VOGU-3710 file (C-alpha; in Angstrom, 3 decimals, decimal comma):
1> mitrsrtrhi> 56,114/20,766/126,734  57,247/24,503/126,507  60,064/25,087/129,352  61,673/28,683/131,526  64,016/29,393/131,079  66,412/31,132/134,212  68,548/33,272/132,094  69,244/36,168/134,332  69,932/38,325/131,325  69,667/36,917/127,398
11> eettdpeeae> 72,909/39,323/126,701  75,007/37,024/128,952  74,842/33,934/126,417  78,192/33,097/125,632  78,677/29,604/124,641  77,119/29,053/121,486  76,581/25,308/121,167  74,958/26,269/125,121  72,126/28,566/123,169  71,818/26,079/120,478
21> grkkqivaps> 70,845/23,162/122,389  67,897/25,168/123,949  65,267/24,408/121,594  62,380/24,623/124,217  63,392/27,907/125,729  60,671/30,688/127,445  62,457/33,840/128,441  61,134/34,761/132,096  60,555/38,623/131,578  63,706/39,756/133,303
31> aigtkrqkvs> 65,105/38,183/129,743  64,999/42,099/128,619  67,129/43,449/130,153  68,590/45,397/133,685  66,744/48,719/132,699  63,002/46,460/131,911  61,651/48,388/129,989  59,020/48,116/127,760  56,941/50,346/124,577  54,025/51,288/124,783
41> qarvkpsdel> 51,207/49,465/123,166  47,821/51,112/121,960  44,835/48,937/120,672  44,388/49,800/116,908  41,335/49,066/115,234  42,179/46,380/112,313  41,764/47,201/108,827  39,281/46,005/106,631  41,593/43,918/104,894  42,652/42,386/108,183
51> laieggqlmt> 39,052/41,801/109,680  38,014/40,128/106,534  40,427/37,543/107,390  38,154/36,357/109,630  38,525/38,408/113,294  42,273/38,886/112,744  42,935/35,435/112,407  46,979/36,339/111,241  48,368/34,324/108,421  51,447/32,729/109,304
61> ateevpktya> 51,827/31,316/105,489  54,787/32,479/103,089  53,052/30,917/100,090  50,816/32,933/97,189  47,586/33,356/97,444  45,068/34,635/95,652  45,108/38,421/94,936  41,888/38,599/92,796  38,355/37,263/91,714  39,692/35,567/87,970
71> eattrqdqde> 42,564/34,118/89,465  41,854/32,204/92,397  39,146/30,178/89,354  42,082/29,932/87,002  44,923/28,836/88,914  46,100/25,254/89,754  43,927/24,732/93,115  40,766/26,460/91,457  38,451/23,962/93,171  39,545/24,237/96,469
81> wkkaiaselk> 39,128/28,463/96,537  35,439/28,150/93,684  34,370/26,342/96,581  35,748/28,761/99,247  33,576/31,055/96,891  30,254/29,536/96,524  30,680/28,665/100,369  30,853/32,268/101,280  28,143/33,320/98,712  26,087/30,776/99,770
91> sllvnktwkl> 26,351/31,938/103,248  25,588/35,656/102,746  22,133/34,635/100,537  20,881/32,340/103,880  21,374/35,145/106,160  19,821/37,599/103,713  22,244/39,835/103,961  21,007/41,359/100,830  17,867/41,765/97,782  18,135/41,861/94,559
101> vpkpahqrpi> 16,725/45,579/93,526  16,667/47,986/90,017  19,706/50,155/90,538  18,588/53,191/91,633  18,393/56,750/90,372  19,673/58,628/93,265  22,528/56,422/94,822  25,833/54,842/93,686  26,286/51,444/94,827  29,533/50,914/96,069
111> gcrwvftlkr> 32,204/47,953/94,428  33,277/44,924/96,185  36,220/42,841/96,261  37,336/39,021/96,887  39,894/38,521/99,583  41,436/34,886/99,910  44,033/33,764/102,287  44,652/29,975/104,212  43,524/29,522/107,190  45,892/27,575/109,580
121> demgqvvryk> 46,662/25,840/112,767  49,382/26,120/115,852  52,076/24,152/113,725  51,377/26,372/110,555  49,543/23,709/108,457  46,643/24,308/105,968  43,278/24,028/107,794  40,847/25,920/105,101  40,527/28,079/102,139  38,783/30,676/103,425
131> arlvakgysq> 36,997/33,426/100,514  35,751/36,474/102,915  33,696/39,079/100,265  34,017/42,935/101,544  32,797/45,764/100,627  34,636/48,415/99,376  34,228/50,745/102,320  36,378/53,493/101,326  33,808/54,469/98,619  31,655/55,308/101,273
141> rhgidyeety> 30,830/58,659/102,111  30,596/60,404/105,365  26,952/61,416/106,771  25,368/59,839/104,078  26,584/55,500/103,185  27,752/55,251/107,336  28,399/57,804/110,912  30,647/56,331/113,470  33,431/53,831/112,819  35,438/52,984/115,756
151> spvaylnsir> 34,514/49,231/117,882  36,884/48,398/120,533  39,169/45,277/120,651  40,660/43,611/123,257  44,043/44,385/124,501  47,391/41,980/124,397  47,502/42,719/128,226  43,969/41,263/128,777  44,572/38,681/127,360  48,091/37,794/129,526
161> amlakcsaeg> 46,249/38,440/131,999  43,504/36,509/131,877  46,028/33,402/130,294  47,971/33,941/133,734  44,557/34,039/136,046  43,968/31,045/134,537  47,108/29,244/134,953  46,909/30,200/139,069  43,699/29,119/139,426  43,110/25,662/137,239
171> meieqcdvdt> 40,787/26,993/134,952  40,210/25,874/131,866  40,757/27,780/128,851  37,957/27,454/125,593  37,819/29,210/121,941  35,194/29,257/119,968  35,087/32,131/117,046  31,047/33,246/114,799  31,274/32,462/111,612  30,545/34,758/109,361
181> aflygkleee> 29,547/37,583/112,104  30,252/40,677/110,738  26,740/39,253/108,529  24,544/39,816/112,073  24,243/43,266/112,168  21,785/45,722/111,084  22,305/48,960/109,397  20,775/51,564/109,539  22,301/53,332/106,800  20,409/53,057/102,869
191> iymelpeglr> 23,691/50,705/100,965  23,822/49,583/97,380  26,486/47,437/96,097  27,815/46,549/92,876  26,825/42,394/91,901  29,767/40,071/93,898  31,415/38,275/91,118  30,371/34,727/90,814  26,816/35,381/92,161  25,664/35,599/88,796
201> ellelaeaeg> 26,586/32,029/87,673  25,775/30,764/91,646  22,237/32,333/90,991  21,912/31,572/87,137  20,876/35,166/86,428  19,491/35,624/82,844  21,615/37,584/80,830  19,968/39,513/79,564  19,626/40,955/83,500  22,821/43,093/82,846
211> eddvvcmllq> 25,218/43,768/85,704  24,601/47,742/85,131  20,564/46,947/85,748  20,747/44,612/89,015  22,453/46,036/92,086  22,400/44,251/95,698  20,638/46,697/98,374  22,037/45,934/102,213  19,985/44,723/104,470  22,881/43,373/106,709
221> slyglkqasr> 26,223/44,854/107,210  29,320/43,449/105,328  32,999/43,192/105,851  34,176/46,162/103,985  31,992/48,804/104,822  33,234/50,910/107,558  30,423/50,722/109,668  30,926/46,686/109,710  33,609/46,484/113,268  31,201/48,597/115,330
231> vwnetidkhl> 27,707/46,924/114,108  28,952/43,744/115,476  30,708/44,977/118,170  27,481/46,286/119,195  25,723/43,254/118,036  27,792/40,997/119,989  28,027/43,463/123,375  24,100/43,685/123,627  23,570/40,331/123,608  26,367/39,120/125,632
241> ksmgfepada> 24,779/41,554/128,413  21,557/39,645/128,196  23,612/36,906/129,278  24,371/37,762/132,207  27,756/39,240/131,415  29,411/42,630/132,456  32,416/44,237/130,683  35,323/44,995/132,667  36,283/49,009/133,490  39,838/48,434/131,990
251> dpcvytrgeg> 38,878/46,690/128,782  35,225/46,602/127,130  36,488/42,957/125,779  36,803/41,018/128,622  32,918/39,963/129,936  33,233/38,569/133,483  29,863/36,388/134,964  29,409/35,002/138,278  32,657/33,971/141,467  33,772/30,970/142,578
261> edecivclyv> 32,806/28,223/140,364  30,885/29,474/138,592  32,958/32,125/137,428  33,412/32,739/133,756  35,826/35,165/131,786  35,275/35,932/127,985  37,928/37,675/125,728  36,432/39,268/123,466  39,439/40,142/119,782  36,173/40,729/117,309
271> ddmliasrqk> 34,625/37,483/116,822  37,278/35,256/118,256  36,497/34,628/121,758  38,060/33,140/124,719  36,221/31,498/127,346  37,904/30,299/130,823  35,839/28,897/134,233  36,627/26,295/136,655  34,170/24,547/135,122  33,750/22,416/132,222
281> aviasvkagi> 29,890/22,435/132,398  29,892/26,420/132,884  31,237/26,797/129,355  29,751/24,435/127,615  26,271/26,399/128,679  28,231/29,887/127,667  28,969/28,618/124,313  25,609/27,409/124,204  23,747/31,060/124,673  26,361/31,984/121,847
291> aekfrikdlg> 25,154/29,848/119,616  21,430/30,705/120,198  21,741/34,119/118,048  25,422/33,112/116,300  26,843/30,233/114,384  29,613/29,724/115,979  32,640/26,949/115,533  33,875/25,462/118,895  37,288/25,244/118,796  37,549/23,163/121,757
301> rarfilgiei> 40,379/23,899/124,529  42,351/26,933/123,232  45,694/26,522/121,196  46,423/29,408/119,077  45,238/33,043/118,991  46,425/36,102/117,030  49,140/34,187/115,874  49,820/33,425/119,866  50,545/29,610/120,376  49,050/28,496/123,922
311> dydmerrtlg> 50,567/25,611/125,452  48,614/25,059/128,689  49,801/22,163/131,476  46,947/22,252/134,093  48,894/19,506/136,126  52,003/21,901/137,255  50,070/25,161/136,616  52,067/26,980/133,882  50,781/28,138/130,570  53,258/29,221/127,543
321> isqkaytess> 52,653/30,991/125,216  55,035/31,316/121,769  54,836/32,585/118,257  56,936/30,446/116,199  55,174/30,115/113,439  54,786/34,401/112,337  58,333/34,041/113,594  59,499/31,511/110,726  56,957/33,313/108,580  58,767/36,632/109,327
331> ikkfgqenak> 62,498/35,376/109,040  61,261/33,957/105,589  59,778/37,129/105,022  62,739/39,106/104,574  65,297/36,307/103,638  66,750/35,135/106,484  66,249/31,911/106,872  69,920/30,444/106,073  71,649/33,357/107,544  74,261/33,146/110,413
341> pcltplepgv> 72,201/33,406/113,582  72,918/35,789/116,207  72,935/35,868/120,057  71,671/39,006/121,360  69,349/41,460/119,229  71,988/44,075/119,249  75,793/45,039/119,724  76,262/45,888/122,458  76,730/49,337/123,382  75,373/49,904/119,401
351> qltkadepqt> 73,439/53,859/118,523  71,015/54,291/115,914  70,668/58,041/115,400  69,387/60,169/112,928  73,221/60,969/111,653  72,506/57,497/110,319  69,809/58,588/107,809  70,229/59,037/104,242  72,104/61,914/103,302  72,399/61,514/99,303
361> eedkakmksk> 69,914/61,282/97,179  71,867/57,880/95,793  71,410/56,529/99,596  67,652/57,675/99,659  67,021/55,851/96,486  68,768/53,286/97,882  66,413/52,495/100,786  63,651/52,487/98,897  63,811/49,289/97,798  63,799/48,337/101,313
371> pyrslvgslm> 60,610/47,430/103,425  62,091/49,057/106,510  58,355/49,715/107,997  57,070/46,552/107,050  60,612/44,824/109,426  59,767/47,129/112,200  56,233/45,909/112,182  56,866/42,522/111,575  58,841/42,915/114,598  56,529/44,965/116,792
381> ylacgtrpdi> 53,966/42,757/116,989  56,182/39,329/118,264  57,939/42,489/120,533  54,416/43,383/121,815  53,442/39,673/122,005  55,482/37,449/123,909  59,350/38,376/123,049  59,827/40,977/125,800  63,316/40,416/125,003  63,594/42,517/121,890
391> lvavaklsrf> 61,657/45,209/123,012  64,219/48,105/123,256  65,749/46,603/120,455  62,303/47,169/118,118  61,864/50,556/119,873  64,959/52,084/119,116  64,061/50,673/115,690  60,827/51,882/115,528  62,233/55,914/115,792  63,475/55,844/112,218
401> lenpgekhwd> 60,481/54,635/110,594  60,455/58,322/107,913  63,903/57,992/107,355  65,453/55,027/107,498  69,118/54,854/106,635  72,026/51,676/106,226  72,495/50,936/109,104  68,930/51,010/110,603  68,206/48,268/108,382  71,403/46,305/108,850
411> agikvvryll> 70,186/46,561/112,655  66,390/45,382/112,003  68,057/42,556/109,947  70,435/41,315/112,606  66,681/41,014/115,346  65,572/38,495/112,275  68,765/36,664/112,426  68,300/36,878/116,495  65,128/35,893/115,967  66,314/32,922/113,757
421> ktkdvgivyd> 67,869/31,458/116,301  65,341/31,842/119,506  62,257/31,256/117,716  60,893/28,708/120,311  61,049/31,899/123,264  58,471/33,030/124,401  56,180/33,509/128,116  55,669/31,057/130,210  53,129/32,036/133,870  54,163/29,749/136,813
431> gllgtqleay> 50,916/29,445/138,079  51,578/28,250/141,563  53,259/31,680/142,438  50,232/33,387/142,554  48,365/36,082/141,287  50,344/38,612/143,099  51,609/41,735/141,092  55,042/42,796/140,835  55,802/46,231/139,213  59,154/47,278/138,582
441> sdadwagnrd> 60,242/51,114/136,620  63,564/52,603/135,352  64,817/55,768/133,695  67,675/56,068/131,713  68,463/59,848/131,528  69,022/61,688/128,712  70,363/58,375/126,773  68,799/59,789/123,206  71,649/60,545/121,306  70,076/63,205/118,735
451> drrsvsgmll> 67,676/65,267/121,359  68,551/64,045/124,809  66,015/63,192/126,185  64,936/60,608/128,914  63,744/57,206/128,437  61,732/56,014/131,123  60,278/52,505/131,844  57,891/50,315/133,754  57,262/46,240/133,695  54,315/44,750/135,350
461> mmcgarrsrr> 54,714/40,939/136,348  52,079/38,627/137,177  52,233/34,816/137,721  56,096/35,154/137,860  56,236/36,428/133,875  55,886/39,401/132,423  51,457/40,592/132,298  52,019/44,182/130,133  54,661/46,831/129,786  55,839/50,133/129,163
471> lsl> 58,463/52,147/127,693  57,945/56,043/126,592  60,707/58,795/125,747
//
């Protein structure tokens, strides 16, 4: 069970043994510092490859997965990958995603590739080998193969607000995802695709039918197409509205229906759904309504979404969220699993400026081998998710993405070493405190050493913990 930390300022921890003893520590929003600063969060449209990994289900593994079909079918665990490939192809055929036609003379077919991943539970254990067939959308031509591409996903702020409301009102939270979601959308464009690797063997096509003679004419949407996420979002949005749900004004991916005991909330992130209600029967009826049109996997009580672990105690009305598995993966990714832990994200009073950027060609060449952008990106996802205590540090590091120096890299690694000591830290919502919002703001006048710009920050709390935050120059 996750417990709440009452620490007022995490940088005040002075006893290493005492800090080490906190095996399950949750930082309240006050732990980010006396200025209560935060960075702004923009809603980002998932990339094709991320969408191919089951609707934003972030991989927390560090094991190598195959990068090509040839590698997947020749390595030691090839049997598992072959089963995953066959399962994906059969699903595509059952859904009538395409039909085989002679190669057209008037239009060039786009390519396709396989994307492999390991699906894991909240403990990081492998639960499924997954293969996705992804169209090479980058070869599509605007105005011919596609038009509009934008599709929304739920804000992390919305997910946190929903979880806080559930803890305060004693609502059950369950989860489901739609299997092969992108295959349900109907395409308006005429798109041809090359035969996927493995399809010829599965269908036992005659060798006389050369790959250059037969292609797939897409009848439904497919992962990797530029318009795939938009077509899917329009499809699920239409179905949820037909079930009586209405999207929220602040977030089109949060749907509500009913009031009181019959109230139900659906939070949609691509094909992953959180469904909340005071009555399990209501949740069951919603799942049944969705299953009438889509094939879903019922995941039961919500425990893990977007790399975020959920620990819900309904009796105490507390709900904790953390990213321990993702944190451990990031620590290992940057080779700090055996490093000396740090007690603070940044050294007190440290200043990171443009003067620390590489000044010589030798320094620039040295920094090219450092994955600085990847480091900041990994930390940013933690900061935006459940780690408000590293927000200010990550905001400072993100100012030097174009030309980072050795000092900036060392500062980023120090944040990782801080995570090594605090991997169990997260956020906990106390439902007994109610859903009344508390807002705090502060500013640092001319605090930027490079241009003397000021920094302003805002923190919004709900159920005694952070719901959203913003920090801007």
